[in-house]
N, C-alpha and C positions, 0 to 999 in steps of 0.2 A: 504494500500500500504506500502510495506516494503522498507526502505532506510537505508543504512549504510552511515553515515556522518562522515568524518574525518576532524577535524579543524586544521588549520595552523595559529596560532595567530601571530600578529606582534611581532617582536623581541623587548622585553622590559625587563628591569631588573626585576627579580622575585619579589623583595621587593616592586616595584612600582605598581604591579598588583595583589598583594595578596588578597586585599579586593574584587577585581573584580572576581578573581577565586573563592573565597568563595561565591559570589553572584551567580555564575554559578551553583554551587552545590545546593544552596537553590532553584534556578529556576528549575533545572532538577528533584529534588526529587519528587514533585507532579506528574510530567509526568511519572516517573518510577512507582509510586504508582497506577496511573490510567491506565497504559498500553500503553500510547501514546509513551513512550520510553521503549524499552525492556531491554536495557543495556546501560551502560556508563562506559567506561574505560579510565583512563588517559594514555596518550602516554608518553613514555620515553622522557625526555627533556621538551617538552611542547605540548599542544594540548590534545584533547579528541576524542575518537571514540564512536559514539552513534548510536544505532540501533533504528530507529523510526518505529512505525506502525501507519500511519496516513491515513485519509480518502481521501486526495487529494494532488496534487502538491501545491495547494494554501495553505493548512495547513502546508506543509513543508516550503514553502516560509515564512509564518508568524513566524514559530519557528526559522528559521535561522535569520530572521530580529531581533527578540527578543535577540537571542544568541549574534549576532554581535554588538548589542547595549551595551552589557555588556563587551564583549571581542572582539575588532575588529580582524577579521580573514578572511582568504579565506577558502573555503570548497571544499573537494572532495566529490562528491555525487554518490553513487552507488545504483541504483534501484535493489532490490532483489526479488527473487521468493520464495514463501513459499515452504518449503522442501517437503511437501506432494505433492503439485502440480508439482514440478520438477520431483519427482519420478514417478508420473503418466504419465507425458509427456515422460520420458525416457522409461517407460515400453511400451508405445504406439509405440515409435520409434523402439524399439527392436523387437516388434512383427510385424512391417511393416504395422501397421494400420494408420499411419499418411497419410494425403492426400498429394499426390505429386502435384507440380505445373504442369500445362499443358505443354506438350513438345512444344518447339518453332517450328513453321512451317518454313520449308526451302523455301527461295525465289527462284523462277525459272526465268531464263533469257528469254526474248522473242526471 
């Protein structure tokens, strides 16, 4: 399951959280190497945007719990669709081969 996670850390002086920020990069490095994380980009100002490829929502919850233990933050979470799957779905929609929902039946008055 693909997720884009954007962190919004608590506002702190950069000098007081430098070691925590370094710990984050040490924590994310093995996830990037294993493919659990596909990318990690620092945001301008503060925060990070990470693309995760995880097996479940529970795995995402565990990762975010670990992350927020290092750097308290709120997160925007965007579930993503694999690009190839999205293109296949779009091709089906364009060809008219998607299954349409059944038409609503009109109620008749007695």
